[in-house]
All heavy atoms as TSV, in Angstrom:
chain	resi	resn	atom	element	x	y	z
A	1	MET	N	N	6.549	-37.954	-11.007
A	1	MET	CA	C	6.311	-36.646	-11.548
A	1	MET	C	C	6.751	-35.623	-10.493
A	1	MET	O	O	6.423	-35.746	-9.317
A	1	MET	CB	C	4.826	-36.464	-11.864
A	1	MET	CG	C	4.513	-35.062	-12.225
A	1	MET	SD	S	2.828	-34.596	-12.721
A	1	MET	CE	C	1.748	-35.876	-12.385
A	2	LYS	N	N	7.493	-34.625	-10.928
A	2	LYS	CA	C	7.922	-33.557	-10.037
A	2	LYS	C	C	6.936	-32.398	-10.177
A	2	LYS	O	O	6.594	-31.980	-11.277
A	2	LYS	CB	C	9.323	-33.099	-10.409
A	2	LYS	CG	C	9.876	-32.078	-9.463
A	2	LYS	CD	C	11.312	-31.739	-9.823
A	2	LYS	CE	C	11.850	-30.736	-8.830
A	2	LYS	NZ	N	13.249	-30.399	-9.098
A	3	LEU	N	N	6.456	-31.895	-9.033
A	3	LEU	CA	C	5.481	-30.808	-9.006
A	3	LEU	C	C	6.094	-29.611	-8.297
A	3	LEU	O	O	6.667	-29.728	-7.225
A	3	LEU	CB	C	4.211	-31.262	-8.270
A	3	LEU	CG	C	3.077	-30.256	-8.180
A	3	LEU	CD1	C	2.561	-29.906	-9.566
A	3	LEU	CD2	C	1.957	-30.824	-7.337
A	4	VAL	N	N	5.963	-28.434	-8.917
A	4	VAL	CA	C	6.505	-27.201	-8.356
A	4	VAL	C	C	5.362	-26.206	-8.227
A	4	VAL	O	O	4.515	-26.100	-9.109
A	4	VAL	CB	C	7.615	-26.622	-9.265
A	4	VAL	CG1	C	8.157	-25.320	-8.707
A	4	VAL	CG2	C	8.727	-27.635	-9.444
A	5	THR	N	N	5.356	-25.445	-7.127
A	5	THR	CA	C	4.300	-24.461	-6.903
A	5	THR	C	C	4.901	-23.170	-6.363
A	5	THR	O	O	6.002	-23.162	-5.826
A	5	THR	CB	C	3.235	-24.999	-5.929
A	5	THR	OG1	O	2.230	-24.005	-5.749
A	5	THR	CG2	C	3.839	-25.364	-4.592
A	6	ASN	N	N	4.173	-22.094	-6.524
A	6	ASN	CA	C	4.630	-20.815	-5.990
A	6	ASN	C	C	3.747	-20.357	-4.828
A	6	ASN	O	O	3.715	-19.191	-4.491
A	6	ASN	CB	C	4.667	-19.750	-7.086
A	6	ASN	CG	C	3.288	-19.452	-7.642
A	6	ASN	OD1	O	2.324	-20.135	-7.345
A	6	ASN	ND2	N	3.188	-18.410	-8.451
A	7	LEU	N	N	3.041	-21.253	-4.205
A	7	LEU	CA	C	2.200	-20.931	-3.063
A	7	LEU	C	C	3.012	-20.972	-1.784
A	7	LEU	O	O	3.912	-21.787	-1.631
A	7	LEU	CB	C	1.041	-21.917	-2.958
A	7	LEU	CG	C	0.074	-21.939	-4.148
A	7	LEU	CD1	C	-0.959	-23.027	-3.958
A	7	LEU	CD2	C	-0.589	-20.602	-4.330
A	8	PHE	N	N	2.676	-20.092	-0.866
A	8	PHE	CA	C	3.351	-20.090	0.429
A	8	PHE	C	C	2.369	-19.630	1.488
A	8	PHE	O	O	1.389	-18.941	1.206
A	8	PHE	CB	C	4.613	-19.210	0.416
A	8	PHE	CG	C	4.362	-17.810	-0.062
A	8	PHE	CD1	C	4.052	-16.794	0.821
A	8	PHE	CD2	C	4.426	-17.516	-1.411
A	8	PHE	CE1	C	3.818	-15.503	0.376
A	8	PHE	CE2	C	4.195	-16.221	-1.871
A	8	PHE	CZ	C	3.891	-15.221	-0.977
A	9	ASN	N	N	2.628	-20.007	2.705
A	9	ASN	CA	C	1.745	-19.703	3.825
A	9	ASN	C	C	2.130	-18.362	4.450
A	9	ASN	O	O	3.297	-18.075	4.658
A	9	ASN	CB	C	1.855	-20.816	4.875
A	9	ASN	CG	C	0.811	-20.669	5.948
A	9	ASN	OD1	O	-0.212	-20.039	5.748
A	9	ASN	ND2	N	1.068	-21.244	7.105
A	10	LEU	N	N	1.128	-17.538	4.730
A	10	LEU	CA	C	1.343	-16.283	5.435
A	10	LEU	C	C	0.776	-16.433	6.838
A	10	LEU	O	O	-0.414	-16.631	7.007
A	10	LEU	CB	C	0.636	-15.118	4.723
A	10	LEU	CG	C	1.108	-14.803	3.321
A	10	LEU	CD1	C	0.235	-13.711	2.716
A	10	LEU	CD2	C	2.561	-14.379	3.320
A	11	ASP	N	N	1.628	-16.343	7.825
A	11	ASP	CA	C	1.195	-16.500	9.214
A	11	ASP	C	C	0.937	-15.137	9.842
A	11	ASP	O	O	1.827	-14.527	10.446
A	11	ASP	CB	C	2.244	-17.269	10.019
A	11	ASP	CG	C	2.385	-18.698	9.555
A	11	ASP	OD1	O	1.352	-19.294	9.207
A	11	ASP	OD2	O	3.512	-19.203	9.539
A	12	PHE	N	N	-0.275	-14.639	9.674
A	12	PHE	CA	C	-0.682	-13.369	10.262
A	12	PHE	C	C	-1.557	-13.645	11.482
A	12	PHE	O	O	-2.267	-14.650	11.528
A	12	PHE	CB	C	-1.506	-12.537	9.276
A	12	PHE	CG	C	-0.710	-12.031	8.113
A	12	PHE	CD1	C	-0.976	-12.469	6.831
A	12	PHE	CD2	C	0.290	-11.098	8.291
A	12	PHE	CE1	C	-0.253	-11.990	5.762
A	12	PHE	CE2	C	1.022	-10.616	7.226
A	12	PHE	CZ	C	0.747	-11.065	5.953
A	13	PRO	N	N	-1.542	-12.737	12.453
A	13	PRO	CA	C	-2.469	-12.880	13.580
A	13	PRO	C	C	-3.911	-12.841	13.077
A	13	PRO	O	O	-4.198	-12.231	12.045
A	13	PRO	CB	C	-2.171	-11.650	14.447
A	13	PRO	CG	C	-0.853	-11.140	14.003
A	13	PRO	CD	C	-0.675	-11.567	12.590
A	14	GLN	N	N	-4.820	-13.478	13.791
A	14	GLN	CA	C	-6.217	-13.540	13.357
A	14	GLN	C	C	-6.861	-12.169	13.243
A	14	GLN	O	O	-7.730	-11.955	12.419
A	14	GLN	CB	C	-7.048	-14.399	14.305
A	14	GLN	CG	C	-6.994	-15.862	13.980
A	14	GLN	CD	C	-8.020	-16.625	14.790
A	14	GLN	OE1	O	-8.177	-16.395	15.977
A	14	GLN	NE2	N	-8.715	-17.518	14.140
A	15	ASP	N	N	-6.437	-11.210	14.056
A	15	ASP	CA	C	-7.051	-9.891	14.036
A	15	ASP	C	C	-6.369	-8.932	13.051
A	15	ASP	O	O	-6.679	-7.754	13.017
A	15	ASP	CB	C	-7.066	-9.277	15.433
A	15	ASP	CG	C	-5.671	-9.103	16.015
A	15	ASP	OD1	O	-4.708	-9.690	15.474
A	15	ASP	OD2	O	-5.538	-8.364	16.999
A	16	TRP	N	N	-5.451	-9.434	12.224
A	16	TRP	CA	C	-4.740	-8.602	11.262
A	16	TRP	C	C	-5.697	-8.116	10.184
A	16	TRP	O	O	-6.558	-8.849	9.720
A	16	TRP	CB	C	-3.603	-9.397	10.637
A	16	TRP	CG	C	-2.719	-8.584	9.750
A	16	TRP	CD1	C	-1.702	-7.793	10.140
A	16	TRP	CD2	C	-2.787	-8.485	8.333
A	16	TRP	NE1	N	-1.120	-7.197	9.044
A	16	TRP	CE2	C	-1.768	-7.602	7.921
A	16	TRP	CE3	C	-3.600	-9.048	7.365
A	16	TRP	CZ2	C	-1.545	-7.277	6.591
A	16	TRP	CZ3	C	-3.380	-8.714	6.040
A	16	TRP	CH2	C	-2.359	-7.842	5.671
A	17	GLN	N	N	-5.548	-6.851	9.771
A	17	GLN	CA	C	-6.407	-6.281	8.735
A	17	GLN	C	C	-5.557	-5.555	7.711
A	17	GLN	O	O	-4.475	-5.063	8.005
A	17	GLN	CB	C	-7.410	-5.303	9.346
A	17	GLN	CG	C	-8.384	-5.961	10.280
A	17	GLN	CD	C	-9.376	-4.967	10.870
A	17	GLN	OE1	O	-9.147	-3.772	10.859
A	17	GLN	NE2	N	-10.474	-5.464	11.369
A	18	LEU	N	N	-6.088	-5.470	6.502
A	18	LEU	CA	C	-5.452	-4.735	5.422
A	18	LEU	C	C	-6.399	-3.627	5.002
A	18	LEU	O	O	-7.574	-3.879	4.734
A	18	LEU	CB	C	-5.163	-5.666	4.239
A	18	LEU	CG	C	-4.438	-5.031	3.058
A	18	LEU	CD1	C	-3.031	-4.595	3.459
A	18	LEU	CD2	C	-4.374	-6.007	1.903
A	19	TYR	N	N	-5.907	-2.395	4.962
A	19	TYR	CA	C	-6.728	-1.239	4.617
A	19	TYR	C	C	-6.380	-0.773	3.209
A	19	TYR	O	O	-5.203	-0.700	2.848
A	19	TYR	CB	C	-6.501	-0.105	5.623
A	19	TYR	CG	C	-6.895	-0.485	7.019
A	19	TYR	CD1	C	-5.968	-1.008	7.912
A	19	TYR	CD2	C	-8.206	-0.353	7.448
A	19	TYR	CE1	C	-6.331	-1.378	9.192
A	19	TYR	CE2	C	-8.584	-0.714	8.730
A	19	TYR	CZ	C	-7.635	-1.229	9.592
A	19	TYR	OH	O	-8.006	-1.600	10.861
A	20	GLN	N	N	-7.414	-0.476	2.425
A	20	GLN	CA	C	-7.237	-0.028	1.054
A	20	GLN	C	C	-7.735	1.404	0.920
A	20	GLN	O	O	-8.836	1.731	1.366
A	20	GLN	CB	C	-8.018	-0.930	0.099
A	20	GLN	CG	C	-7.908	-0.506	-1.344
A	20	GLN	CD	C	-8.700	-1.420	-2.278
A	20	GLN	OE1	O	-9.054	-2.541	-1.910
A	20	GLN	NE2	N	-8.972	-0.942	-3.462
A	21	TYR	N	N	-6.898	2.259	0.313
A	21	TYR	CA	C	-7.249	3.658	0.116
A	21	TYR	C	C	-7.072	4.017	-1.357
A	21	TYR	O	O	-6.134	3.547	-2.006
A	21	TYR	CB	C	-6.336	4.575	0.955
A	21	TYR	CG	C	-6.457	4.354	2.439
A	21	TYR	CD1	C	-5.616	3.466	3.102
A	21	TYR	CD2	C	-7.412	5.016	3.184
A	21	TYR	CE1	C	-5.727	3.261	4.469
A	21	TYR	CE2	C	-7.530	4.822	4.550
A	21	TYR	CZ	C	-6.681	3.940	5.180
A	21	TYR	OH	O	-6.792	3.731	6.525
A	22	HIS	N	N	-7.967	4.856	-1.865
A	22	HIS	CA	C	-7.813	5.398	-3.207
A	22	HIS	C	C	-7.174	6.776	-3.060
A	22	HIS	O	O	-7.662	7.615	-2.315
A	22	HIS	CB	C	-9.166	5.518	-3.913
A	22	HIS	CG	C	-9.044	6.084	-5.289
A	22	HIS	ND1	N	-8.587	5.342	-6.341
A	22	HIS	CD2	C	-9.282	7.319	-5.768
A	22	HIS	CE1	C	-8.567	6.099	-7.415
A	22	HIS	NE2	N	-8.981	7.315	-7.101
A	23	VAL	N	N	-6.070	7.002	-3.760
A	23	VAL	CA	C	-5.313	8.242	-3.644
A	23	VAL	C	C	-5.506	9.064	-4.915
A	23	VAL	O	O	-5.290	8.568	-6.021
A	23	VAL	CB	C	-3.811	7.958	-3.427
A	23	VAL	CG1	C	-3.027	9.243	-3.297
A	23	VAL	CG2	C	-3.612	7.077	-2.196
A	24	THR	N	N	-5.936	10.315	-4.747
A	24	THR	CA	C	-6.062	11.228	-5.884
A	24	THR	C	C	-5.180	12.445	-5.636
A	24	THR	O	O	-4.954	12.840	-4.492
A	24	THR	CB	C	-7.516	11.698	-6.089
A	24	THR	OG1	O	-7.987	12.283	-4.871
A	24	THR	CG2	C	-8.426	10.550	-6.469
A	25	TYR	N	N	-4.706	13.016	-6.704
A	25	TYR	CA	C	-3.858	14.202	-6.638
A	25	TYR	C	C	-4.562	15.350	-7.349
A	25	TYR	O	O	-5.116	15.175	-8.425
A	25	TYR	CB	C	-2.507	13.942	-7.312
A	25	TYR	CG	C	-1.668	12.933	-6.570
A	25	TYR	CD1	C	-1.783	11.573	-6.838
A	25	TYR	CD2	C	-0.771	13.336	-5.606
A	25	TYR	CE1	C	-1.019	10.648	-6.149
A	25	TYR	CE2	C	0.004	12.414	-4.917
A	25	TYR	CZ	C	-0.129	11.073	-5.200
A	25	TYR	OH	O	0.625	10.165	-4.519
A	26	ILE	N	N	-4.538	16.524	-6.713
A	26	ILE	CA	C	-5.122	17.718	-7.317
A	26	ILE	C	C	-4.021	18.778	-7.341
A	26	ILE	O	O	-3.561	19.195	-6.279
A	26	ILE	CB	C	-6.341	18.219	-6.513
A	26	ILE	CG1	C	-7.392	17.120	-6.480
A	26	ILE	CG2	C	-6.895	19.489	-7.119
A	26	ILE	CD1	C	-8.553	17.423	-5.564
A	27	PRO	N	N	-3.575	19.200	-8.500
A	27	PRO	CA	C	-4.006	18.783	-9.834
A	27	PRO	C	C	-3.535	17.357	-10.136
A	27	PRO	O	O	-2.597	16.859	-9.511
A	27	PRO	CB	C	-3.332	19.791	-10.765
A	27	PRO	CG	C	-2.131	20.260	-10.016
A	27	PRO	CD	C	-2.505	20.189	-8.560
A	28	ASP	N	N	-4.164	16.758	-11.097
A	28	ASP	CA	C	-3.849	15.385	-11.491
A	28	ASP	C	C	-2.408	15.292	-11.991
A	28	ASP	O	O	-1.931	16.176	-12.704
A	28	ASP	CB	C	-4.808	14.918	-12.582
A	28	ASP	CG	C	-4.640	13.446	-12.896
A	28	ASP	OD1	O	-4.351	12.673	-11.966
A	28	ASP	OD2	O	-4.799	13.077	-14.080
A	29	LEU	N	N	-1.715	14.241	-11.581
A	29	LEU	CA	C	-0.337	14.011	-12.017
A	29	LEU	C	C	-0.303	12.830	-12.971
A	29	LEU	O	O	-0.734	11.736	-12.623
A	29	LEU	CB	C	0.569	13.718	-10.813
A	29	LEU	CG	C	0.668	14.806	-9.756
A	29	LEU	CD1	C	1.468	14.308	-8.563
A	29	LEU	CD2	C	1.297	16.046	-10.340
A	30	ALA	N	N	0.213	13.049	-14.166
A	30	ALA	CA	C	0.277	11.980	-15.157
A	30	ALA	C	C	1.391	10.989	-14.853
A	30	ALA	O	O	1.287	9.809	-15.181
A	30	ALA	CB	C	0.468	12.567	-16.552
A	31	SER	N	N	2.443	11.437	-14.190
A	31	SER	CA	C	3.601	10.590	-13.924
A	31	SER	C	C	3.356	9.668	-12.727
A	31	SER	O	O	3.208	10.120	-11.592
A	31	SER	CB	C	4.829	11.460	-13.650
A	31	SER	OG	O	5.898	10.659	-13.181
A	32	ARG	N	N	3.329	8.382	-12.994
A	32	ARG	CA	C	3.147	7.389	-11.927
A	32	ARG	C	C	4.324	7.444	-10.950
A	32	ARG	O	O	4.141	7.347	-9.738
A	32	ARG	CB	C	3.019	5.999	-12.546
A	32	ARG	CG	C	2.825	4.895	-11.541
A	32	ARG	CD	C	2.605	3.551	-12.246
A	32	ARG	NE	N	2.543	2.502	-11.296
A	32	ARG	CZ	C	3.513	1.605	-11.101
A	32	ARG	NH1	N	4.602	1.647	-11.824
A	32	ARG	NH2	N	3.390	0.664	-10.198
A	33	ARG	N	N	5.529	7.613	-11.473
A	33	ARG	CA	C	6.726	7.673	-10.622
A	33	ARG	C	C	6.660	8.857	-9.658
A	33	ARG	O	O	7.038	8.747	-8.497
A	33	ARG	CB	C	7.975	7.765	-11.474
A	33	ARG	CG	C	8.243	6.503	-12.261
A	33	ARG	CD	C	9.466	6.657	-13.089
A	33	ARG	NE	N	10.586	6.107	-12.348
A	33	ARG	CZ	C	11.821	6.081	-12.770
A	33	ARG	NH1	N	12.126	6.602	-13.925
A	33	ARG	NH2	N	12.762	5.550	-12.036
A	34	LEU	N	N	6.168	10.000	-10.135
A	34	LEU	CA	C	6.048	11.172	-9.283
A	34	LEU	C	C	4.985	10.961	-8.205
A	34	LEU	O	O	5.188	11.330	-7.051
A	34	LEU	CB	C	5.714	12.409	-10.123
A	34	LEU	CG	C	5.583	13.723	-9.358
A	34	LEU	CD1	C	6.842	14.031	-8.562
A	34	LEU	CD2	C	5.255	14.855	-10.318
A	35	ARG	N	N	3.848	10.338	-8.567
A	35	ARG	CA	C	2.797	10.054	-7.574
A	35	ARG	C	C	3.341	9.157	-6.468
A	35	ARG	O	O	3.097	9.381	-5.281
A	35	ARG	CB	C	1.588	9.412	-8.242
A	35	ARG	CG	C	0.825	10.337	-9.161
A	35	ARG	CD	C	-0.509	9.759	-9.588
A	35	ARG	NE	N	-0.434	8.434	-10.141
A	35	ARG	CZ	C	-0.474	8.130	-11.433
A	35	ARG	NH1	N	-0.586	9.086	-12.329
A	35	ARG	NH2	N	-0.413	6.887	-11.845
A	36	ILE	N	N	4.091	8.134	-6.848
A	36	ILE	CA	C	4.662	7.207	-5.866
A	36	ILE	C	C	5.689	7.923	-4.993
A	36	ILE	O	O	5.688	7.788	-3.769
A	36	ILE	CB	C	5.280	5.979	-6.573
A	36	ILE	CG1	C	4.161	5.132	-7.191
A	36	ILE	CG2	C	6.127	5.146	-5.612
A	36	ILE	CD1	C	4.644	4.021	-8.100
A	37	ALA	N	N	6.554	8.728	-5.601
A	37	ALA	CA	C	7.581	9.449	-4.841
A	37	ALA	C	C	6.945	10.414	-3.848
A	37	ALA	O	O	7.393	10.511	-2.701
A	37	ALA	CB	C	8.506	10.198	-5.798
A	38	LEU	N	N	5.897	11.113	-4.258
A	38	LEU	CA	C	5.234	12.052	-3.353
A	38	LEU	C	C	4.580	11.331	-2.183
A	38	LEU	O	O	4.662	11.781	-1.040
A	38	LEU	CB	C	4.185	12.871	-4.116
A	38	LEU	CG	C	4.743	13.933	-5.056
A	38	LEU	CD1	C	3.624	14.530	-5.897
A	38	LEU	CD2	C	5.468	15.005	-4.280
A	39	LEU	N	N	3.942	10.196	-2.448
A	39	LEU	CA	C	3.298	9.458	-1.358
A	39	LEU	C	C	4.334	8.906	-0.382
A	39	LEU	O	O	4.181	9.030	0.826
A	39	LEU	CB	C	2.441	8.314	-1.897
A	39	LEU	CG	C	1.713	7.599	-0.770
A	39	LEU	CD1	C	0.248	7.916	-0.788
A	39	LEU	CD2	C	1.970	6.132	-0.789
A	40	TYR	N	N	5.412	8.335	-0.894
A	40	TYR	CA	C	6.424	7.739	-0.031
A	40	TYR	C	C	7.222	8.783	0.742
A	40	TYR	O	O	7.924	8.453	1.686
A	40	TYR	CB	C	7.354	6.825	-0.836
A	40	TYR	CG	C	6.785	5.447	-1.045
A	40	TYR	CD1	C	5.674	5.238	-1.837
A	40	TYR	CD2	C	7.359	4.345	-0.429
A	40	TYR	CE1	C	5.137	3.984	-2.019
A	40	TYR	CE2	C	6.834	3.074	-0.605
A	40	TYR	CZ	C	5.725	2.908	-1.405
A	40	TYR	OH	O	5.203	1.648	-1.572
A	41	SER	N	N	7.122	10.064	0.361
A	41	SER	CA	C	7.845	11.111	1.074
A	41	SER	C	C	7.123	11.565	2.348
A	41	SER	O	O	7.693	12.282	3.150
A	41	SER	CB	C	8.065	12.316	0.161
A	41	SER	OG	O	6.845	12.975	-0.105
A	42	HIS	N	N	5.883	11.128	2.561
A	42	HIS	CA	C	5.138	11.513	3.765
A	42	HIS	C	C	5.699	10.787	4.977
A	42	HIS	O	O	5.743	9.560	5.030
A	42	HIS	CB	C	3.644	11.189	3.617
A	42	HIS	CG	C	2.911	12.195	2.802
A	42	HIS	ND1	N	2.409	13.353	3.338
A	42	HIS	CD2	C	2.615	12.228	1.489
A	42	HIS	CE1	C	1.821	14.056	2.395
A	42	HIS	NE2	N	1.948	13.392	1.260
A	43	SER	N	N	6.116	11.563	5.978
A	43	SER	CA	C	6.742	10.977	7.165
A	43	SER	C	C	5.777	10.099	7.962
A	43	SER	O	O	6.193	9.147	8.606
A	43	SER	CB	C	7.294	12.080	8.062
A	43	SER	OG	O	6.251	12.950	8.466
A	44	GLU	N	N	4.477	10.395	7.911
A	44	GLU	CA	C	3.514	9.581	8.668
A	44	GLU	C	C	3.400	8.166	8.112
A	44	GLU	O	O	2.922	7.271	8.788
A	44	GLU	CB	C	2.144	10.249	8.673
A	44	GLU	CG	C	1.488	10.323	7.301
A	44	GLU	CD	C	0.235	11.166	7.286
A	44	GLU	OE1	O	0.161	12.130	8.039
A	44	GLU	OE2	O	-0.651	10.829	6.490
A	45	LEU	N	N	3.844	7.941	6.883
A	45	LEU	CA	C	3.787	6.604	6.283
A	45	LEU	C	C	5.133	5.890	6.329
A	45	LEU	O	O	5.220	4.736	5.940
A	45	LEU	CB	C	3.338	6.706	4.821
A	45	LEU	CG	C	1.946	7.272	4.578
A	45	LEU	CD1	C	1.693	7.412	3.095
A	45	LEU	CD2	C	0.892	6.406	5.227
A	46	SER	N	N	6.172	6.548	6.804
A	46	SER	CA	C	7.522	5.999	6.697
A	46	SER	C	C	7.709	4.693	7.463
A	46	SER	O	O	8.449	3.827	7.024
A	46	SER	CB	C	8.550	7.024	7.158
A	46	SER	OG	O	8.350	7.330	8.521
A	47	ASN	N	N	7.048	4.509	8.588
A	47	ASN	CA	C	7.240	3.301	9.401
A	47	ASN	C	C	6.137	2.272	9.210
A	47	ASN	O	O	6.088	1.291	9.938
A	47	ASN	CB	C	7.339	3.676	10.883
A	47	ASN	CG	C	8.575	4.484	11.174
A	47	ASN	OD1	O	9.580	4.351	10.497
A	47	ASN	ND2	N	8.506	5.332	12.175
A	48	LYS	N	N	5.256	2.495	8.254
A	48	LYS	CA	C	4.150	1.575	8.034
A	48	LYS	C	C	4.421	0.694	6.810
A	48	LYS	O	O	4.985	1.150	5.822
A	48	LYS	CB	C	2.847	2.347	7.819
A	48	LYS	CG	C	2.423	3.110	9.061
A	48	LYS	CD	C	1.120	3.811	8.850
A	48	LYS	CE	C	0.695	4.390	10.184
A	48	LYS	NZ	N	-0.095	5.525	10.127
A	49	ALA	N	N	4.012	-0.565	6.903
A	49	ALA	CA	C	4.105	-1.449	5.750
A	49	ALA	C	C	3.085	-0.973	4.735
A	49	ALA	O	O	1.931	-0.737	5.061
A	49	ALA	CB	C	3.823	-2.886	6.169
A	50	LYS	N	N	3.526	-0.805	3.488
A	50	LYS	CA	C	2.636	-0.244	2.485
A	50	LYS	C	C	2.943	-0.803	1.103
A	50	LYS	O	O	4.040	-1.272	0.836
A	50	LYS	CB	C	2.746	1.271	2.465
A	50	LYS	CG	C	4.144	1.784	2.190
A	50	LYS	CD	C	4.232	3.272	2.452
A	50	LYS	CE	C	5.645	3.759	2.577
A	50	LYS	NZ	N	6.384	3.300	3.714
A	51	ALA	N	N	1.946	-0.720	0.255
A	51	ALA	CA	C	2.086	-1.028	-1.161
A	51	ALA	C	C	1.261	0.012	-1.903
A	51	ALA	O	O	0.121	0.299	-1.523
A	51	ALA	CB	C	1.582	-2.435	-1.464
A	52	PHE	N	N	1.837	0.603	-2.944
A	52	PHE	CA	C	1.172	1.681	-3.671
A	52	PHE	C	C	1.492	1.552	-5.150
A	52	PHE	O	O	2.651	1.430	-5.535
A	52	PHE	CB	C	1.639	3.035	-3.131
A	52	PHE	CG	C	0.965	4.224	-3.748
A	52	PHE	CD1	C	-0.413	4.345	-3.726
A	52	PHE	CD2	C	1.699	5.220	-4.356
A	52	PHE	CE1	C	-1.043	5.448	-4.290
A	52	PHE	CE2	C	1.090	6.329	-4.912
A	52	PHE	CZ	C	-0.286	6.436	-4.875
A	53	ASP	N	N	0.461	1.567	-5.977
A	53	ASP	CA	C	0.658	1.443	-7.422
A	53	ASP	C	C	0.474	2.757	-8.171
A	53	ASP	O	O	0.463	2.785	-9.390
A	53	ASP	CB	C	-0.276	0.380	-7.997
A	53	ASP	CG	C	-1.737	0.782	-7.973
A	53	ASP	OD1	O	-2.068	1.874	-7.452
A	53	ASP	OD2	O	-2.561	0.012	-8.488
A	54	GLY	N	N	0.314	3.859	-7.448
A	54	GLY	CA	C	0.100	5.154	-8.074
A	54	GLY	C	C	-1.316	5.659	-7.896
A	54	GLY	O	O	-1.586	6.839	-8.076
A	55	ALA	N	N	-2.237	4.773	-7.542
A	55	ALA	CA	C	-3.632	5.169	-7.324
A	55	ALA	C	C	-4.241	4.485	-6.103
A	55	ALA	O	O	-5.022	5.082	-5.380
A	55	ALA	CB	C	-4.477	4.856	-8.554
A	56	ILE	N	N	-3.888	3.233	-5.862
A	56	ILE	CA	C	-4.429	2.463	-4.740
A	56	ILE	C	C	-3.316	2.212	-3.735
A	56	ILE	O	O	-2.235	1.746	-4.086
A	56	ILE	CB	C	-5.023	1.112	-5.209
A	56	ILE	CG1	C	-6.086	1.330	-6.272
A	56	ILE	CG2	C	-5.582	0.328	-4.024
A	56	ILE	CD1	C	-7.300	2.094	-5.791
A	57	LEU	N	N	-3.609	2.540	-2.474
A	57	LEU	CA	C	-2.654	2.369	-1.382
A	57	LEU	C	C	-3.175	1.293	-0.442
A	57	LEU	O	O	-4.326	1.333	-0.022
A	57	LEU	CB	C	-2.496	3.692	-0.626
A	57	LEU	CG	C	-1.696	3.672	0.672
A	57	LEU	CD1	C	-0.229	3.352	0.392
A	57	LEU	CD2	C	-1.833	4.998	1.399
A	58	PHE	N	N	-2.323	0.333	-0.126
A	58	PHE	CA	C	-2.638	-0.695	0.863
A	58	PHE	C	C	-1.754	-0.478	2.073
A	58	PHE	O	O	-0.535	-0.337	1.937
A	58	PHE	CB	C	-2.389	-2.098	0.300
A	58	PHE	CG	C	-3.336	-2.482	-0.799
A	58	PHE	CD1	C	-2.976	-2.354	-2.130
A	58	PHE	CD2	C	-4.600	-2.963	-0.501
A	58	PHE	CE1	C	-3.827	-2.705	-3.143
A	58	PHE	CE2	C	-5.465	-3.320	-1.510
A	58	PHE	CZ	C	-5.081	-3.175	-2.831
A	59	LEU	N	N	-2.379	-0.450	3.257
A	59	LEU	CA	C	-1.660	-0.272	4.510
A	59	LEU	C	C	-2.073	-1.346	5.503
A	59	LEU	O	O	-3.226	-1.787	5.506
A	59	LEU	CB	C	-1.963	1.096	5.140
A	59	LEU	CG	C	-1.419	2.319	4.441
A	59	LEU	CD1	C	-1.944	3.585	5.104
A	59	LEU	CD2	C	0.088	2.322	4.441
A	60	SER	N	N	-1.162	-1.698	6.380
A	60	SER	CA	C	-1.478	-2.672	7.432
A	60	SER	C	C	-2.022	-1.976	8.674
A	60	SER	O	O	-2.456	-2.642	9.602
A	60	SER	CB	C	-0.241	-3.483	7.788
A	60	SER	OG	O	0.780	-2.620	8.246
A	61	GLN	N	N	-1.994	-0.649	8.695
A	61	GLN	CA	C	-2.544	0.126	9.812
A	61	GLN	C	C	-3.497	1.174	9.270
A	61	GLN	O	O	-3.257	1.754	8.215
A	61	GLN	CB	C	-1.436	0.812	10.596
A	61	GLN	CG	C	-0.480	-0.167	11.247
A	61	GLN	CD	C	0.693	0.558	11.885
A	61	GLN	OE1	O	0.949	1.719	11.647
A	61	GLN	NE2	N	1.434	-0.179	12.706
A	62	LYS	N	N	-4.570	1.443	10.010
A	62	LYS	CA	C	-5.556	2.415	9.582
A	62	LYS	C	C	-5.019	3.829	9.766
A	62	LYS	O	O	-4.407	4.144	10.778
A	62	LYS	CB	C	-6.833	2.223	10.388
A	62	LYS	CG	C	-7.996	3.043	9.899
A	62	LYS	CD	C	-9.267	2.694	10.645
A	62	LYS	CE	C	-10.454	3.428	10.074
A	62	LYS	NZ	N	-11.695	3.056	10.725
A	63	LEU	N	N	-5.257	4.687	8.764
A	63	LEU	CA	C	-4.882	6.090	8.888
A	63	LEU	C	C	-5.839	6.792	9.837
A	63	LEU	O	O	-7.031	6.502	9.860
A	63	LEU	CB	C	-4.920	6.774	7.514
A	63	LEU	CG	C	-3.885	6.320	6.498
A	63	LEU	CD1	C	-4.118	7.017	5.163
A	63	LEU	CD2	C	-2.484	6.590	7.009
A	64	GLU	N	N	-5.312	7.733	10.609
A	64	GLU	CA	C	-6.136	8.440	11.584
A	64	GLU	C	C	-7.081	9.416	10.908
A	64	GLU	O	O	-8.226	9.575	11.326
A	64	GLU	CB	C	-5.257	9.153	12.595
A	64	GLU	CG	C	-4.496	8.195	13.486
A	64	GLU	CD	C	-3.654	8.913	14.515
A	64	GLU	OE1	O	-3.910	10.089	14.787
A	64	GLU	OE2	O	-2.724	8.273	15.038
A	65	GLU	N	N	-6.624	10.092	9.851
A	65	GLU	CA	C	-7.447	11.069	9.157
A	65	GLU	C	C	-7.937	10.504	7.832
A	65	GLU	O	O	-7.222	9.763	7.169
A	65	GLU	CB	C	-6.647	12.342	8.869
A	65	GLU	CG	C	-6.241	13.080	10.134
A	65	GLU	CD	C	-5.508	14.373	9.810
A	65	GLU	OE1	O	-5.847	14.990	8.779
A	65	GLU	OE2	O	-4.625	14.740	10.578
A	66	LYS	N	N	-9.168	10.872	7.434
A	66	LYS	CA	C	-9.714	10.390	6.173
A	66	LYS	C	C	-9.073	11.068	4.971
A	66	LYS	O	O	-8.952	10.493	3.917
A	66	LYS	CB	C	-11.226	10.585	6.129
A	66	LYS	CG	C	-11.985	9.633	6.983
A	66	LYS	CD	C	-13.459	9.735	6.729
A	66	LYS	CE	C	-14.190	8.683	7.503
A	66	LYS	NZ	N	-15.606	8.626	7.149
A	67	VAL	N	N	-8.682	12.333	5.109
A	67	VAL	CA	C	-8.108	13.061	3.979
A	67	VAL	C	C	-6.617	13.203	4.189
A	67	VAL	O	O	-6.163	13.534	5.252
A	67	VAL	CB	C	-8.754	14.464	3.857
A	67	VAL	CG1	C	-8.103	15.251	2.730
A	67	VAL	CG2	C	-10.237	14.324	3.614
């Protein structure tokens, strides 16, 4: 029997952390594409590994400011 899997090993340092942030826009933006474009345009995030779905931001480094 041939078995196929999509699992893979991630070799991160033991002290590695993932930070999750909830992003809100005032006024509220209905366009997910616009929310993503605005977030990715911030220069402070340009060199950081990130994932953003339009509301939740994941970063490998902690942001210095809460807001």
